[in-house]
FIFISE-306689 format. One line per 10 residues: their letters; for each residue x, y, z of C-alpha. Coordinates in steps of 0.2 Angstrom, whole numbers, m for minus. Example, Ala and Ser with C-alpha at 12.3 -4.5 7.8 and 13.67 -1.06 7.14 Angstrom:
residues 2
AS) 62:m22:39; 68:m5:36 .
end
This chain:
residues 539
XXXXXXXXXX) 31:45:160; 43:35:172; 30:21:174; 31:14:156; 45:6:147; 54:13:132; 41:6:120; 26:12:130; 15:26:123; 17:38:138 .
XXXXXXXXXX) 36:38:134; 32:45:117; 22:60:122; 31:75:113; 41:88:123; 43:106:120; 58:104:108; 49:93:96; 43:98:79; 28:89:71 .
XXXXXXXXXX) 37:88:54; 48:75:61; 34:62:62; 31:60:43; 49:54:40; 46:41:54; 31:35:46; 39:35:29; 53:24:36; 41:11:40 .
XXXXXXXXXX) 30:12:24; 45:12:12; 50:m5:20; 33:m14:20; 30:m6:3; 41:m19:m5; 26:m30:m5; 22:m22:m22; 39:m27:m28; 39:m45:m23 .
XXXXXXXXXX) 36:m51:m41; 54:m49:m44; 56:m65:m34; 43:m76:m43; 54:m82:m58; 70:m84:m48; 61:m95:m36; 57:m107:m50; 76:m110:m54; 82:m115:m37 .
XXXXXXXXXX) 85:m134:m41; 96:m136:m56; 94:m152:m65; 77:m156:m58; 67:m169:m68; 54:m158:m77; 44:m173:m83; 43:m180:m66; 39:m163:m57; 26:m158:m69 .
XXXXXXXXXX) 13:m169:m61; 16:m161:m44; 1:m151:m36; 2:m136:m25; 3:m147:m9; 17:m158:m16; 27:m142:m19; 25:m136:m1; 38:m149:5; 47:m155:m11 .
XXXXXXXXXX) 66:m153:m11; 69:m161:m28; 58:m151:m39; 57:m133:m44; 42:m123:m38; 30:m116:m51; 26:m97:m53; 8:m100:m48; 13:m109:m32; 24:m95:m26 .
XXXXXXXXXX) 14:m80:m32; 1:m84:m19; 13:m77:m6; 8:m60:m11; m11:m64:m9; m7:m72:8; 2:m57:16; m11:m45:8; m25:m55:17; m15:m55:33 .
XXXXXXXXXX) m12:m37:32; m31:m33:33; m34:m46:46; m19:m40:57; m24:m22:55; m42:m27:60; m38:m38:75; m24:m27:83; m30:m9:78; m39:m6:94 .
XXXXXXXXXX) m24:m12:104; m12:m1:94; m22:14:99; m18:10:117; 0:4:115; 6:18:104; 15:19:88; 32:15:95; 28:m2:102; 17:m6:87 .
XXXXXXXXXX) 30:0:74; 44:m10:84; 33:m26:83; 30:m23:64; 48:m22:62; 51:m39:70; 37:m47:60; 41:m40:43; 60:m41:45; 59:m58:54 .
XXXXXXXXXX) 47:m65:42; 58:m61:27; 73:m69:36; 62:m84:40; 56:m85:22; 75:m84:16; 78:m99:27; 64:m108:19; 71:m104:2; 88:m110:7 .
XXXXXXXXXX) 82:m127:13; 69:m127:m1; 53:m129:10; 39:m118:2; 28:m120:17; 41:m111:27; 42:m97:15; 23:m95:16; 24:m95:35; 38:m82:35 .
XXXXXXXXXX) 35:m70:21; 16:m73:20; 9:m75:38; 22:m67:49; 26:m54:36; 8:m51:33; 6:m47:52; 21:m35:50; 12:m27:35; m4:m24:44 .
XXXXXXXXXX) 3:m17:60; 16:m6:50; 3:0:38; m9:7:52; 4:12:65; 7:30:59; m11:34:54; m19:40:70; m3:49:76; m1:59:59 .
XXXXXXXXXX) m19:64:59; m18:71:77; m2:80:73; m9:88:57; m28:92:60; m26:106:48; m19:95:34; m26:77:37; m25:72:19; m7:79:16 .
XXXXXXXXXX) m1:70:32; m8:53:28; m3:55:10; 15:57:15; 15:40:25; 5:30:13; 15:37:m2; 29:27:6; 19:11:4; 17:14:m15 .
XXXXXXXXXX) 35:19:m17; 43:5:m7; 45:m6:m23; 54:8:m32; 68:6:m19; 66:m12:m14; 64:m21:m31; 81:m14:m39; 90:m18:m23; 83:m36:m23 .
XXXXXXXXXX) 87:m39:m41; 105:m33:m38; 107:m44:m22; 100:m59:m31; 114:m57:m44; 127:m53:m31; 123:m69:m21; 120:m80:m37; 129:m97:m36; 131:m104:m53 .
XXXXXXXXXX) 114:m104:m61; 105:m103:m45; 99:m85:m40; 103:m79:m23; 85:m78:m17; 88:m84:0; 102:m73:5; 93:m58:m3; 77:m61:8; 88:m62:23 .
XXXXXXXXXX) 98:m46:19; 82:m37:15; 74:m43:32; 89:m37:42; 89:m20:32; 70:m17:35; 71:m22:53; 84:m8:56; 75:5:46; 58:1:53 .
XXXXXXXXXX) 65:1:71; 73:18:68; 56:25:62; 47:17:76; 58:26:89; 56:42:80; 37:43:83; 30:55:96; 12:57:100; 3:74:103 .
XXXXXXXXXX) m1:79:121; m19:78:125; m28:94:117; m13:99:107; m16:110:91; m4:118:79; m1:137:83; m15:148:77; m26:133:71; m44:134:74 .
XXXXXXXXXX) m55:119:69; m64:125:54; m69:113:41; m68:118:23; m84:122:14; m82:107:3; m82:94:17; m90:104:31; m106:93:32; m96:77:35 .
XXXXXXXXXX) m83:83:47; m88:80:65; m80:87:81; m86:71:90; m78:54:91; m85:37:88; m79:21:97; m72:7:87; m85:m5:94; m99:7:87 .
XXXXXXXXXX) m90:13:71; m91:m4:62; m110:m5:65; m113:11:56; m119:12:38; m105:24:34; m92:12:39; m99:m1:27; m101:12:13; m83:17:14 .
XXXXXXXXXX) m78:m1:15; m87:m4:m2; m79:12:m9; m62:6:m5; m65:m12:m10; m72:m7:m27; m58:5:m30; m44:m7:m25; m52:m22:m35; m53:m11:m51 .
XXXXXXXXXX) m35:m4:m48; m28:m22:m45; m36:m27:m61; m26:m14:m71; m10:m17:m62; m11:m36:m65; m15:m33:m84; m5:m18:m88; 11:m26:m94; 3:m41:m104 .
XXXXXXXXXX) m10:m29:m110; 2:m17:m118; 11:m31:m127; m4:m40:m133; m14:m25:m138; 0:m15:m147; 13:m29:m150; 24:m25:m165; 17:m7:m166; 27:m3:m151 .
XXXXXXXXXX) 43:m4:m161; 36:3:m177; 33:m13:m186; 17:m20:m194; 6:m33:m185; 11:m46:m198; 30:m43:m196; 40:m58:m190; 49:m49:m175; 68:m51:m172 .
XXXXXXXXXX) 76:m55:m156; 80:m37:m153; 63:m31:m157; 55:m43:m145; 68:m37:m132; 62:m19:m135; 44:m23:m133; 48:m32:m116; 58:m17:m111; 43:m5:m115 .
XXXXXXXXXX) 32:m16:m105; 44:m15:m90; 45:4:m92; 26:4:m90; 27:m6:m74; 40:7:m68; 28:21:m72; 14:12:m64; 24:11:m48; 29:29:m48 .
XXXXXXXXXX) 11:36:m51; 4:24:m38; 16:32:m26; 15:50:m30; m3:49:m33; m6:45:m15; 2:62:m9; m6:72:m23; m24:66:m22; m24:65:m3 .
XXXXXXXXXX) m17:83:m2; m30:88:m15; m44:81:m4; m40:94:10; m47:107:m3; m60:97:m12; m66:87:3; m65:68:4; m82:64:m4; m79:75:m19 .
XXXXXXXXXX) m62:68:m21; m69:50:m22; m82:56:m34; m68:62:m46; m60:45:m44; m75:35:m49; m82:47:m62; m65:50:m71; m60:32:m68; m76:25:m76 .
XXXXXXXXXX) m73:36:m92; m54:31:m93; m57:12:m90; m70:13:m104; m58:23:m115; m44:11:m114; m51:m2:m127; m54:12:m139; m36:18:m137; m30:0:m140 .
XXXXXXXXXX) m40:m2:m156; m34:15:m163; m16:10:m159; m14:26:m148; 0:19:m137; 6:35:m129; m12:40:m124; m15:22:m118; 1:24:m106; m5:41:m100 .
XXXXXXXXXX) m22:34:m96; m16:19:m87; m4:31:m76; m19:42:m72; m29:27:m67; m15:21:m55; m13:38:m47; m31:37:m42; m29:19:m36; m15:25:m24 .
XXXXXXXXXX) m25:41:m20; m39:30:m14; m28:22:m1; m21:38:5; m37:48:6; m47:35:16; m39:38:33; m44:57:32; m61:52:26; m63:41:42 .
XXXXXXXXXX) m56:55:53; m69:67:46; m84:55:49; m78:46:65; m67:58:74; m48:56:77; m48:47:94; m49:29:87; m46:32:68; m31:21:68 .
XXXXXXXXXX) m42:6:74; m56:10:63; m44:11:48; m38:m6:53; m55:m14:52; m58:m5:35; m42:m13:28; m52:m30:27; m59:m22:11; m41:m22:4 .
XXXXXXXXXX) m39:m41:9; m55:m46:0; m50:m36:m15; m32:m42:m15; m38:m60:m16; m54:m59:m26; m47:m46:m39; m33:m56:m46; m44:m72:m47; m58:m62:m55 .
XXXXXXXXXX) m46:m55:m68; m37:m71:m72; m54:m81:m74; m61:m68:m86; m45:m68:m96; m45:m87:m97; m63:m89:m101; m62:m77:m116; m46:m85:m122; m55:m102:m121 .
XXXXXXXXXX) m70:m95:m131; m58:m90:m145; m57:m71:m142; m41:m64:m150; m27:m59:m138; m28:m40:m143; m47:m40:m139; m47:m51:m123; m46:m36:m111; m60:m26:m118 .
XXXXXXXXXX) m74:m34:m108; m63:m36:m93; m61:m17:m93; m79:m13:m95; m83:m25:m80; m70:m15:m70; m79:1:m74; m95:m7:m68; m86:m10:m51; m81:8:m50 .
XXXXXXXXXX) m100:13:m53; m104:2:m38; m91:12:m28; m98:28:m34; m115:24:m28; m108:19:m11; m99:35:m10; m114:46:m14; m124:38:m1; m112:43:13 .
XXXXXXXXXX) m120:55:26; m114:62:43; m113:49:57; m129:49:68; m126:57:85; m132:41:94; m115:33:89; m104:47:97; m94:44:112; m100:53:128 .
XXXXXXXXXX) m88:64:138; m86:50:151; m83:37:137; m70:49:129; m61:51:146; m60:33:149; m53:29:132; m40:43:134; m36:35:151; m32:19:143 .
XXXXXXXXXX) m20:28:131; m12:36:147; m16:53:141; m16:65:156; m24:82:154; m12:96:150; m14:114:156; m16:128:143; 2:134:147; 9:117:144 .
XXXXXXXXXX) 0:115:128; 6:132:122; 24:127:124; 22:109:118; 30:103:102; 35:120:96; 53:116:93; 63:121:77; 65:109:62; 83:110:64 .
XXXXXXXXXX) 97:98:58; 88:83:65; 74:87:53; 85:89:38; 94:72:42; 77:63:45; 70:69:29; 86:66:19; 86:48:26; 70:44:18 .
XXXXXXXXXX) 70:56:4; 86:52:m5; 82:33:m6; 65:37:m13; 72:49:m26; 84:36:m31; 70:24:m34; 60:37:m44; 76:40:m55; 77:21:m58 .
XXXXXXXXX) 59:20:m63; 60:35:m75; 75:27:m83; 65:11:m86; 51:22:m92; 62:29:m105; 61:13:m115; 43:18:m119; 50:32:m129 .
end
């Protein structure tokens, strides 16, 4: 251990006083920070109001390239909301490129670099806003921040799966729940800070991004330094590797190297499973708020469709739509833990069968609920759909561990996240194009979503077929004992004696455990409370 620096993997091997339940809060600390990605939409409208008194007529002719460098015109919403697509695309690319390196470098080093990239990217983006240079915002929040997103997202996966071989779904569900819940905490903080730093009519976007960057850097760094990795061969006390009856055929005791895993049919089938689930889910996320308002409209406030709405009634409809967005964030987050935990009992393949079969039925049901004016049932259906969207993210790392073993599951997961990058870019474009095409064809606003939802159900059918085709990985792809020893040597994993393993990481939960869980749990619960308050407008 003395040969490595503070960030090296060998310095993070757990000692006898460590408790494995200290690892999930470290993972949550990172994922709750990078999960602000889902809350970034709070910046889009304020970013269009940074140049007071701009000549609207003159600026209307500016294209996207002009807006990258202009200092005299306000940016448009379309020109800034591509930042989200940029860092989602970079998330997948960064995870794919550096996933193998992460397995050797360890979670502390990877988490620390993720903190620098995400926190530093937000600060750089804030500087770009302050000097009104959109290209710098893209460089900071989009590119550099996207690298931080990718590294931060996959940092805990391999570590958690090795600490919880008896509860793989639960362990990864805890961490990835944080990504879904990051916006519950970050979005209200951002809105408050923009108001605090507001100067006249100019929202305080720049200062808010810089403050969030500094806050996230500290929180993610603390999480990174809280990581410990298992000694080679460690198992929970009394644990015997025994797959559940539901998942036994797919669970392997062997390991597949990253360089072989992506060449297997199983990898590309799971890639298709994730891509279809995410594309369909993004479609509902992007449509939920306008769909609720367009489909139900005045009926949300008990008025007839022909009624001329008052200002107060219009505000109530907007509040109901905002309440739905809050509920979506909550179910997206909590669904990750609930469904991933359920997969420990059901098995991963059966869990995805539930996602797709139930998802197809619910997507096809939404138009009917809209036509019948059943707003409450519509909201419940959307929430269930979004819980399965989040559950798909949280269940897939355990699915990969079942198929490919645990030795390089973090790196394999990183490669798989390119499916998210594709879905994150293609999904919104597909949905927007379908909507515009139908509006141009004269389809009424309250009916424009029907065909889109049926198409999304078709995507889920493709995902279902991919999932049903998954079979155990052929033995020719498994690592030999020599290959496994070499891989572990690159991770600086020295063999441990049975006596050492019996004593390793058997410490009590203690005060440190209470403090660590409170540090991530209290902010998360506050975010849940805020989301529930917003959701009350639906009642």
